[in-house]
C-alpha positions in Angstrom: -40.6 157.4 136.6 -39.8 154.9 133.8 -37.8 151.7 134.5 -35.8 149.6 132.1 -37.0 146.3 133.5 -35.0 144.0 131.2 -31.7 145.7 132.2 -32.4 145.3 135.9 -32.5 141.5 135.5 -28.8 141.6 134.7 -27.9 144.3 137.3 -25.6 142.9 140.0 -26.3 143.0 143.8 -24.0 145.9 144.7 -23.7 148.5 147.5 -24.5 152.1 146.9 -21.8 154.0 145.0 -19.6 152.9 142.1 -18.7 149.3 141.3 -16.1 148.9 138.6 -16.5 146.3 135.8 -13.9 144.1 134.1 -14.1 146.3 130.9 -11.9 149.4 131.1 -13.8 152.7 131.6 -17.0 151.0 132.6 -18.7 151.0 136.0 -22.1 150.4 137.6 -23.7 153.1 139.8 -26.4 152.8 142.4 -28.0 155.2 144.9 -30.9 154.3 147.3 -31.5 157.8 148.8 -32.4 161.2 147.5 -29.5 163.7 147.3 -29.9 167.3 146.6 -27.9 168.8 143.7 -24.2 168.9 144.4 -21.1 169.5 142.2 -19.7 166.6 140.4 -17.5 165.8 137.4 -18.8 163.7 134.5 -16.1 162.1 132.4 -16.5 161.6 128.6 -18.9 158.8 128.1 -22.5 157.4 128.2 -24.4 157.5 131.5 -27.2 155.0 131.0 -30.1 154.9 133.4 -32.1 151.8 134.3 -34.2 153.0 137.2 -34.6 156.2 139.3 -33.6 159.5 137.9 -30.9 162.1 137.9 -31.2 165.9 137.3 -28.1 167.4 135.6 -27.6 171.1 135.4 -25.0 173.6 134.2 -25.8 177.3 134.5 -29.3 177.7 132.8 -29.2 174.2 131.3 -31.1 171.6 133.3 -32.7 168.2 132.4 -33.9 165.0 134.1 -33.2 161.6 132.7 -34.7 158.3 133.9 -34.9 154.6 133.1 -34.6 153.9 129.4 -32.7 157.1 128.8 -29.0 158.0 128.7 -26.8 161.1 128.6 -23.9 161.6 126.2 -21.1 163.6 127.8 -18.6 164.6 125.0 -15.9 165.7 127.4 -15.1 165.9 131.1 -17.6 168.4 132.5 -18.2 169.8 136.0 -22.0 169.6 136.4 -24.5 169.7 139.3 -26.2 166.4 139.9 -29.3 165.7 141.9 -30.1 162.0 142.7 -33.8 161.2 142.6 -34.0 157.9 144.4 -35.8 156.1 147.2 -36.1 152.5 148.6 -38.7 151.5 146.1 -36.9 152.9 143.1 -33.2 153.4 143.6 -31.0 155.0 140.9 -29.4 152.1 139.0 -27.4 152.4 135.8 -24.1 151.9 134.0 -21.4 154.4 132.8 -19.5 153.6 129.6 -16.5 155.8 129.1 -15.0 156.5 125.7 -12.0 158.2 124.2 -12.0 160.5 121.2 -10.0 158.0 119.3 -12.6 155.3 119.9 -15.3 157.5 118.5 -13.2 158.6 115.6 -12.4 155.0 114.7 -16.1 154.2 114.6 -16.9 157.2 112.5 -14.2 156.3 110.0 -15.4 152.7 109.9 -19.0 154.0 109.2 -17.6 155.9 106.3 -18.9 159.2 107.5 -15.7 161.3 108.0 -16.0 162.9 104.5 -19.7 163.7 104.7 -19.5 165.1 108.2 -16.5 167.3 107.4 -19.1 169.3 105.6 -21.0 170.1 108.8 -21.1 173.6 110.0 -18.5 173.4 112.8 -19.3 176.9 114.0 -22.7 175.6 115.2 -21.7 174.3 118.6 -24.1 171.8 120.4 -24.2 171.5 124.1 -21.3 169.4 125.3 -23.7 167.0 127.0 -27.3 166.0 126.3 -30.0 163.4 127.0 -31.3 160.7 124.6 -34.0 158.0 124.6 -32.8 154.5 123.9 -33.8 153.0 120.5 -34.7 149.3 120.3 -31.3 148.6 118.8 -29.6 150.5 121.6 -31.6 148.6 124.3 -30.6 145.3 122.6 -26.9 146.3 122.6 -27.0 147.2 126.3 -28.7 144.0 127.3 -26.0 141.9 125.4 -23.3 144.0 127.1 -24.8 143.5 130.6 -25.2 139.8 130.1 -21.6 139.6 129.0 -20.4 141.4 132.2 -22.0 138.8 134.4 -19.3 136.3 133.4 -15.6 137.3 133.9 -14.4 135.2 131.0 -17.1 136.6 128.7 -16.3 140.1 129.8 -12.6 139.6 129.2 -13.0 138.1 125.7 -16.2 139.9 124.4 -16.5 143.0 126.6 -14.6 145.4 124.3 -16.5 144.3 121.2 -19.9 144.6 122.9 -18.9 148.0 124.4 -18.0 149.1 120.8 -21.5 148.0 119.7 -23.1 150.3 122.4 -20.9 153.2 121.2 -21.9 152.5 117.6 -25.6 152.7 118.6 -25.0 156.0 120.4 -23.4 157.3 117.1 -26.7 156.6 115.4 -28.8 158.1 118.1 -30.2 161.6 119.0 -26.8 162.9 120.2 -24.9 161.8 117.1 -24.0 165.3 116.0 -22.3 165.9 119.3 -20.1 162.8 118.9 -19.3 163.4 115.3 -18.1 166.9 116.0 -15.6 165.8 118.6 -14.4 163.0 116.3 -13.7 165.4 113.4 -10.8 167.0 115.4 -11.6 170.5 114.1 -14.0 173.2 115.1 -14.7 174.8 118.6 -16.0 171.6 120.2 -13.1 169.4 119.3 -10.7 172.2 120.1 -12.0 172.6 123.6 -12.2 168.8 124.0 -8.5 168.5 123.1 -7.5 171.3 125.6 -9.5 169.6 128.3 -7.5 166.4 127.7 -4.3 168.4 128.4 -5.9 169.9 131.5 -7.0 166.5 132.8 -3.4 165.1 132.5 -1.9 168.2 134.2 -4.6 169.6 136.5 -2.3 169.4 139.6 0.5 171.3 137.9 0.9 175.1 137.4 -0.9 175.4 134.1 -0.2 178.4 131.9 -3.4 179.7 130.3 -1.3 181.5 127.7 0.3 178.2 126.7 -3.0 176.5 126.5 -4.3 179.2 124.2 -1.1 178.8 122.1 -1.7 175.0 121.9 -5.2 175.8 120.6 -3.7 178.2 118.0 -5.9 181.0 119.4 -5.4 184.4 121.0 -5.9 184.4 124.7 -9.1 186.4 124.4 -10.5 184.0 121.7 -9.5 181.0 123.8 -11.4 182.3 126.9 -14.5 183.1 124.8 -14.7 179.7 123.1 -13.8 177.8 126.2 -16.6 179.6 128.2 -19.1 179.2 125.4 -18.8 175.4 125.6 -18.1 174.8 129.3 -19.8 177.8 130.9 -16.5 178.3 132.8 -13.3 180.2 132.2 -10.3 177.9 131.9 -9.2 179.0 135.4 -12.7 178.2 136.9 -12.7 174.9 135.1 -9.3 173.9 136.5 -10.4 174.9 140.0 -13.6 172.8 139.8 -11.6 169.8 138.5 -9.1 170.1 141.3 -11.7 170.5 144.0 -13.7 167.5 142.7 -10.5 165.4 142.6 -9.7 166.4 146.1 -13.2 165.5 147.3 -12.8 162.0 145.8 -9.5 161.6 147.6 -11.0 162.7 150.9 -14.2 160.6 150.7 -13.2 157.5 148.7 -9.6 157.1 149.9 -9.7 158.6 153.4 -7.0 161.1 152.5 -6.4 164.0 154.9 -7.6 167.4 153.6 -4.1 169.0 153.6 -2.7 166.0 151.7 -5.5 166.1 149.2 -4.9 169.9 148.7 -1.2 169.3 147.8 -2.1 166.3 145.6 -4.4 168.3 143.4 -2.0 171.3 143.0 -2.8 173.7 145.9 0.1 175.3 147.6 -2.0 176.9 150.4 -4.1 174.7 152.6 -6.1 177.6 153.8 -6.9 178.7 150.3 -8.0 175.2 149.5 -10.3 175.0 152.5 -11.9 178.3 151.6 -12.5 177.4 148.0 -13.7 173.9 148.9 -16.3 175.3 151.3 -17.4 177.9 148.7 -17.9 175.2 146.1 -19.4 172.3 148.0 -21.0 174.3 150.8 -19.1 172.4 153.6 -15.6 172.2 154.8 -13.4 169.2 153.8 -13.7 167.9 157.4 -17.5 168.0 157.3 -17.6 166.4 153.9 -15.6 163.5 155.2 -18.0 163.0 158.1 -20.9 163.0 155.7 
């Protein structure tokens, strides 16, 4: 597997898992052992790999990315993720989250809004996809990593250098994907906006008819477009989001299963346990032990 050697020189000495950075929406990730594919949720952002590899899949879409490559995820997506790591080559990388407004501001500043409004919005790209880093992208990443090593540098320069990385992504192989969510029209942007509503209200009793109304679509059209992009119905998507949030509470914050169930919007603990086991393959209690 390929390794982005220069980036590893700036990579901090951290434990396995996630280590948050001083810049909002940015974290390092590291895994030293192989893990079979398991459900996960990828937020909107760039997942940039320095060493090791991950295999991401959604239905019949599957790809591996390794050192020197990155994935653009245009919206919060439930995916299956396999960690391909060992002691000699652990998975190491950085995640840089973004908002639609951040991407739109850059597209406007690049003077591309008018030209890209002529794009065929009915052609819907996959909501996530891999890219190989260009030399300019690598340079931007190295400057950002060097900045993160110093707390004052990160505080003063971090957002500017993060913006440079996002700009390089907008000129990369997944530019069409980013442009189409920035235009705020078409199926991709429509679903991205609805997912934003779901994210902010996933633990509430969401009304699918109301979501369709917010999208200015009939319920049947809403279901069709949502599934075309996410491979899930809105109800399936909400369920996956809730279960992943519950898993995070149980594993990361040591929350009891019944408390996690109520926190993410379940009224029945037994239903939560059944659906948790069906989705993750283990009960909440067993997951906690692991």
